[in-house]
C-alpha positions as CSV (number, residue, x, y, z in Angstrom):
1,M,1.8,-38.7,22.9
2,L,2.8,-37.2,25.5
3,A,-0.5,-37.1,27.4
4,K,-0.5,-41.1,27.1
5,A,2.8,-40.9,28.4
6,V,1.7,-39.0,31.6
7,A,-1.4,-41.6,32.0
8,T,0.8,-44.1,31.8
9,E,3.4,-43.1,34.0
10,C,0.7,-42.2,36.7
11,K,-1.2,-45.5,35.9
12,T,-4.6,-43.5,35.2
13,T,-7.3,-44.0,33.1
14,F,-6.8,-42.1,29.7
15,F,-9.7,-40.4,28.2
16,C,-8.4,-38.6,25.3
17,V,-11.0,-35.8,23.7
18,S,-11.5,-33.8,20.5
19,V,-13.5,-30.6,21.0
20,S,-15.8,-32.4,18.3
21,A,-16.9,-35.1,20.1
22,L,-17.9,-32.5,23.1
23,T,-19.6,-30.3,21.1
24,S,-23.4,-30.5,19.6
25,K,-25.9,-28.4,17.7
26,W,-28.8,-29.6,20.2
27,R,-29.1,-26.9,23.1
28,G,-27.7,-28.4,26.0
29,E,-26.0,-31.2,24.6
30,S,-22.9,-30.1,25.1
31,E,-23.0,-29.3,28.7
32,K,-24.2,-33.1,29.2
33,L,-21.0,-34.1,27.5
34,I,-18.6,-32.4,29.2
35,K,-20.3,-33.0,32.7
36,L,-20.9,-36.9,31.7
37,L,-17.1,-36.9,30.5
38,F,-16.1,-35.8,34.0
39,E,-18.2,-38.3,36.0
40,M,-16.9,-40.9,33.8
41,A,-13.8,-39.8,34.5
42,R,-14.5,-39.8,38.7
43,F,-16.0,-43.3,37.7
44,Y,-12.6,-45.0,36.7
45,A,-10.6,-42.4,39.0
46,P,-7.8,-41.9,39.1
47,S,-8.1,-40.6,35.5
48,T,-6.4,-38.4,33.0
49,I,-8.4,-36.3,30.7
50,F,-6.5,-35.1,27.6
51,I,-8.3,-32.1,25.5
52,D,-6.8,-31.2,22.2
53,E,-6.9,-27.9,20.9
54,I,-8.7,-26.8,24.1
55,D,-8.6,-23.0,23.0
56,A,-11.4,-23.9,20.3
57,L,-13.4,-25.1,23.5
58,G,-12.1,-22.7,26.1
59,G,-11.2,-19.5,23.9
60,K,-11.7,-16.1,25.3
61,R,-15.3,-14.5,26.1
62,S,-16.2,-11.6,24.4
63,E,-19.5,-9.3,24.4
64,G,-20.3,-10.8,20.7
65,E,-20.2,-14.7,22.1
66,H,-23.2,-16.5,21.6
67,E,-25.1,-17.7,24.9
68,A,-24.3,-21.4,24.1
69,S,-20.6,-20.9,23.8
70,R,-21.2,-19.4,27.3
71,R,-22.7,-22.0,28.4
72,V,-20.1,-24.6,27.5
73,K,-17.5,-22.6,28.8
74,T,-19.0,-22.6,32.1
75,E,-19.8,-25.9,32.4
76,L,-16.4,-26.8,31.7
77,L,-14.8,-24.4,34.5
78,V,-17.3,-25.9,36.8
79,Q,-16.3,-29.5,36.2
80,M,-12.6,-29.0,36.4
81,D,-12.8,-27.0,39.8
82,G,-14.7,-30.2,41.2
83,A,-18.3,-28.1,42.1
84,N,-20.5,-31.1,41.2
85,N,-18.3,-33.6,43.2
86,D,-20.9,-35.0,45.9
87,A,-18.2,-36.6,47.9
88,L,-17.7,-33.7,51.3
89,N,-14.8,-35.7,52.7
90,P,-11.4,-34.7,50.8
91,E,-10.5,-38.3,51.3
92,E,-13.4,-39.5,49.0
93,K,-13.2,-36.8,46.3
94,K,-11.7,-38.5,43.1
95,M,-8.3,-37.7,41.4
96,V,-8.8,-36.7,37.6
97,L,-6.1,-34.4,36.2
98,V,-7.1,-32.3,33.5
99,L,-4.5,-32.0,30.2
100,G,-4.8,-29.3,27.6
101,A,-2.5,-28.8,24.7
102,T,-3.1,-25.7,22.5
103,N,-0.8,-23.7,19.8
104,H,-2.5,-20.5,21.0
105,P,-2.4,-20.1,24.8
106,W,-2.8,-16.3,24.1
107,E,-6.2,-17.2,23.1
108,L,-7.6,-19.4,26.2
109,D,-9.9,-17.8,28.5
110,D,-8.9,-16.2,31.9
111,A,-11.1,-18.1,33.7
112,L,-9.6,-21.5,32.1
113,R,-6.1,-20.3,32.2
114,R,-6.2,-20.1,35.8
115,R,-7.8,-23.5,36.3
116,L,-4.6,-25.1,34.1
117,E,-2.2,-24.7,37.2
118,K,1.0,-26.0,34.9
119,R,1.7,-23.9,32.0
120,I,4.4,-25.8,29.9
121,H,5.5,-24.7,26.9
122,I,7.4,-27.7,24.6
123,P,10.0,-26.2,22.3
124,L,10.9,-27.3,18.8
125,P,13.4,-30.5,19.0
126,D,17.3,-29.6,19.4
127,H,19.4,-31.9,17.4
128,E,19.3,-35.0,19.4
129,G,15.7,-34.7,19.4
130,R,15.3,-34.5,15.8
131,K,17.4,-37.4,15.3
132,L,15.3,-39.4,17.2
133,I,12.3,-38.2,15.5
134,F,14.0,-39.0,12.1
135,K,15.0,-42.3,13.6
136,L,11.0,-43.1,14.1
137,Y,9.6,-42.1,11.1
138,L,12.2,-43.9,8.9
139,D,11.9,-47.4,11.1
140,K,9.6,-48.8,8.8
141,L,10.7,-47.4,5.6
142,I,13.6,-48.8,3.6
143,I,16.3,-46.4,3.4
144,G,19.7,-46.1,1.7
145,E,23.2,-46.6,3.6
146,D,23.6,-43.3,2.3
147,V,21.2,-41.5,4.2
148,N,22.7,-39.7,6.9
149,V,20.3,-39.1,10.1
150,D,23.0,-36.5,11.8
151,E,23.3,-34.6,9.0
152,L,19.3,-34.1,8.4
153,S,19.2,-33.4,12.0
154,R,21.5,-30.6,10.9
155,L,19.9,-29.1,8.0
156,T,16.4,-29.0,9.7
157,E,17.3,-27.0,12.3
158,G,14.0,-25.1,13.3
159,Y,11.6,-27.7,11.8
160,S,8.4,-29.0,13.8
161,P,7.9,-32.7,14.4
162,A,5.4,-32.4,11.7
163,D,7.5,-30.9,9.2
164,I,10.1,-33.8,9.9
165,K,7.0,-36.2,9.2
166,L,6.4,-34.7,5.9
167,I,9.8,-34.6,4.9
168,C,10.1,-38.5,5.6
169,R,6.5,-38.9,3.5
170,D,7.6,-36.6,0.7
171,A,11.2,-38.4,0.4
172,A,9.7,-42.0,0.4
173,M,6.9,-40.3,-2.3
174,M,9.8,-38.8,-4.3
175,V,10.7,-42.5,-5.2
176,L,7.5,-43.4,-6.7
177,R,7.0,-40.1,-8.4
178,K,10.3,-40.5,-9.9
179,A,9.3,-44.7,-10.6
180,I,6.2,-42.8,-12.6
181,E,8.5,-40.3,-14.8
182,S,10.5,-43.5,-15.9
183,F,8.0,-46.2,-16.4
184,G,4.7,-44.7,-16.8
185,K,1.5,-45.5,-14.8
186,T,1.1,-48.7,-16.7
187,G,4.8,-49.5,-16.5
188,L,4.4,-49.7,-12.8
189,I,2.6,-52.7,-12.5
190,S,5.3,-54.6,-14.0
191,K,7.8,-53.2,-11.8
192,Q,6.1,-53.2,-8.4
193,D,7.6,-55.7,-7.0
194,E,11.1,-54.0,-7.7
195,L,9.7,-50.7,-6.4
196,K,8.9,-52.3,-2.9
197,N,12.3,-52.7,-2.4
198,Q,13.5,-49.2,-4.0
199,P,15.5,-47.5,-0.9
200,I,15.1,-43.9,-0.3
201,S,18.6,-42.2,-1.0
202,M,20.0,-39.3,0.9
203,N,19.2,-37.3,-2.6
204,N,15.6,-37.9,-2.1
205,F,15.6,-36.0,1.3
206,L,17.8,-33.2,0.1
207,E,15.6,-32.8,-2.8
208,T,12.5,-32.4,-0.6
209,L,14.3,-30.2,1.6
210,K,14.4,-27.7,-0.9
211,N,10.5,-28.0,-1.3
212,V,9.7,-28.5,2.1
213,S,10.7,-25.3,4.8
214,S,9.6,-24.8,8.7
215,S,5.8,-24.1,9.1
216,V,7.2,-22.1,12.5
217,G,8.0,-18.6,12.2
218,T,10.4,-16.1,14.3
219,A,7.5,-14.3,15.2
220,E,5.7,-16.8,16.4
221,L,8.4,-18.4,18.7
222,D,8.6,-14.5,20.2
223,R,5.0,-15.0,20.9
224,Y,5.6,-17.9,22.5
225,K,8.4,-17.0,24.5
226,K,6.5,-13.5,25.8
227,W,3.4,-15.5,26.9
228,M,5.5,-17.9,28.9
229,E,7.3,-15.1,30.6
230,E,4.3,-13.6,31.5
231,F,2.2,-16.9,32.6
232,G,4.0,-20.0,32.2
233,S,4.9,-22.0,35.3
234,K,8.6,-21.4,36.5
């Protein structure tokens, strides 16, 4: 979502690419796909290329690494440098912004890390951020009047947006599970209209929180902090 927002604000053509879309079992195909991606981005420039989980494509090189993987990394680095841009006049060069996202920045290849000039850590949401995320995921759900979003935000300190999404989904499913316990699977058919309007209560959320813990550990947060102190943008 952040990458889309950047592309929209900059008024650029947006290319959202997964690593699987750039890899192929056929020799040389992955390099061609990467080259084609950047050629298209230059054709539709100004453009923004977003590569999710970029560490899977540009991880650290090692002695035991397969030759094909090295070639793919090399092609990506060459394209990011703009070495294959035939325009000799700087004014004719096409503006292509490359954005990458990763949960493991310490696994990035050194050369790729240097080419990603701005290295920004997006921390876990604060109290107000968690409130907004809860409101976003609950917007299309029927919730009871007793649901206190401010309290839910307070109880989920240290939770990621994905954790909050899971909480909302699990709380909604709890209504269905309790209906199955009360009426049985066959009885749900006659009660389906009633269940459609059954609100999610605060108790549903509180019960869900007993089973859903934060997926981000303290050690992992410390590792992000240490990496940012060494390589992060100021």
